[in-house]
C-alpha positions as CSV (number, residue, x, y, z in Angstrom):
1,M,-62.3,-1.8,-30.6
2,L,-62.7,-5.6,-30.5
3,K,-66.0,-6.9,-31.7
4,Q,-67.6,-9.3,-29.2
5,P,-68.9,-12.5,-30.7
6,N,-72.5,-13.4,-30.4
7,V,-73.0,-16.5,-28.2
8,L,-75.9,-18.8,-28.4
9,L,-76.4,-22.0,-26.4
10,V,-78.2,-24.7,-28.5
11,E,-79.1,-28.2,-27.7
12,V,-78.3,-30.6,-30.5
13,P,-79.0,-34.3,-30.9
14,A,-76.3,-36.8,-30.2
15,Q,-76.5,-37.8,-33.9
16,F,-75.3,-34.3,-34.9
17,I,-72.3,-34.6,-32.6
18,A,-71.5,-38.1,-33.9
19,L,-71.7,-36.9,-37.5
20,C,-69.3,-34.0,-36.7
21,E,-66.9,-36.4,-35.1
22,I,-67.0,-38.8,-38.2
23,T,-66.5,-35.9,-40.6
24,G,-63.9,-34.1,-38.5
25,V,-65.8,-30.9,-38.4
26,S,-66.3,-29.2,-35.0
27,P,-70.0,-28.7,-34.0
28,Q,-69.3,-25.0,-33.7
29,A,-68.0,-24.8,-37.3
30,A,-70.9,-26.8,-38.6
31,L,-73.5,-24.6,-36.9
32,R,-71.6,-21.4,-38.0
33,G,-71.6,-22.7,-41.6
34,M,-75.3,-23.5,-41.5
35,A,-76.2,-20.1,-40.1
36,A,-74.0,-18.3,-42.7
37,M,-75.7,-20.3,-45.5
38,V,-79.2,-19.2,-44.2
39,C,-78.0,-15.6,-44.4
40,G,-76.6,-16.1,-47.9
41,L,-73.0,-16.1,-46.8
42,Q,-70.1,-18.4,-46.7
43,Y,-66.6,-18.5,-45.1
44,D,-63.7,-18.0,-47.5
45,A,-60.2,-19.4,-47.3
46,D,-59.3,-16.7,-44.8
47,N,-62.3,-17.5,-42.6
48,R,-64.0,-14.3,-43.6
49,L,-67.8,-14.1,-44.3
50,V,-68.5,-13.4,-48.0
51,P,-71.7,-13.6,-50.1
52,L,-72.5,-17.0,-51.5
53,E,-71.9,-17.2,-55.2
54,G,-75.1,-16.7,-57.1
55,A,-77.0,-15.8,-53.9
56,A,-79.8,-13.2,-54.3
57,V,-79.3,-11.1,-51.2
């Protein structure tokens, strides 16, 4: 069974989009990364969520 992704519509300031464009990171990837960090997770080289090193979860 395929897992359906959670979708959230979020308004972000224009400066966030500009920063993403300058750094070459998509807004979606930046927000996913920030959400993962808040949860004590990070994306590995295979784009899988794994615990942050040294994170107390």
